[in-house]
C-alpha positions in Angstrom: -5.4 -19.4 -12.9 -3.7 -16.4 -11.4 -1.2 -13.8 -13.1 2.2 -13.2 -12.2 0.8 -9.3 -10.7 0.0 -8.8 -7.0 -1.8 -6.2 -5.8 -1.5 -4.5 -2.7 -4.4 -3.2 -0.4 -3.7 -0.9 2.7 -6.2 1.1 4.5 -5.0 3.8 7.1 -6.0 6.8 9.6 -3.4 9.5 9.3 -2.7 10.3 12.9 0.2 12.5 12.4 0.7 14.4 9.6 4.3 15.5 9.9 6.3 11.7 10.0 3.2 11.0 7.1 4.5 13.5 4.9 8.2 12.1 5.6 7.1 8.7 4.2 5.3 10.3 1.0 8.4 11.8 0.0 10.8 9.1 0.2 8.1 6.7 -0.8 7.7 7.0 -4.4 11.6 6.7 -5.2 11.9 3.4 -3.6 8.2 1.8 -4.7 9.4 2.7 -8.4 12.4 1.0 -8.2 10.8 -2.2 -7.7 8.7 -1.9 -11.1 5.3 -0.3 -8.2 2.9 1.3 -9.1 0.0 3.4 -8.2 -3.7 2.5 -9.2 -5.7 4.8 -6.5 -6.0 6.2 -3.2 -9.0 7.4 -1.6 -9.5 9.6 1.9 -13.5 9.1 1.6 -13.9 5.4 0.5 -17.6 4.5 0.0 -18.7 0.9 1.5 -21.5 -0.5 -0.2 -21.9 -3.3 2.2 -20.0 -4.4 5.2 -19.8 -5.7 9.0 -16.8 -3.0 9.3 -16.8 -0.5 6.4 -13.5 1.4 5.7 -12.9 4.6 6.8 -9.6 7.1 6.3 -7.1 6.4 3.8 -7.8 3.4 0.7 -4.7 2.6 -1.1 -4.3 0.1 -3.9 -0.9 -0.7 -5.2 0.4 -2.7 -7.8 3.4 -4.6 -8.7 5.2 -7.2 -11.5 4.5 -10.5 -8.7 4.9 -11.7 -5.0 8.4 -11.6 -5.2 8.6 -8.2 -6.1 6.0 -7.0 -3.6 8.3 -9.2 -0.8 11.2 -7.8 -2.2 10.2 -4.0 -2.1 8.6 -4.5 1.0 11.9 -6.0 2.8 14.0 -3.6 1.5 16.3 -1.7 4.0 15.3 1.6 2.6 12.5 1.1 2.7 12.1 -0.6 5.9 14.1 2.3 7.2 11.4 5.2 5.9 8.3 3.1 6.6 9.1 4.1 10.1 7.9 7.1 9.8 4.7 5.8 8.0 4.5 3.9 11.5 4.7 6.8 13.3 1.9 8.7 11.6 -0.4 6.2 10.5 -3.3 3.9 12.7 -2.7 0.8 10.4 -6.1 -1.0 9.8 -4.7 -3.7 7.1 -1.6 -4.0 4.2 -2.3 -7.4 2.1 -1.2 -8.3 -1.0 -3.7 -10.0 -3.4 -3.0 -12.0 -6.6 -4.2 -11.1 -10.1 -6.1 -13.6 -12.0 -6.0 -14.2 -15.8 -9.4 -13.1 -18.1 -12.5 -14.8 -17.8 
């Protein structure tokens, strides 16, 4: 039922733009080395139904597999870069979701 591809869903509030910009500058080079793809991001998501509506930045990323996602996340270069993200944001969630086959 599951396909190998995975999606990462992220919700952050940018609290300090300068360190976050440093993170953005280095992000795509590392992410693309792991065959990652940016699917969507939105600074004004619309919640249709929820106990805790989301606000701020929502991001959806795609990688080829769960292992590829873990390899990217654990990449020492990414971990060093992600310190800028941690310094400039409040993280609500950073979650892997598995893709499914067509029905």
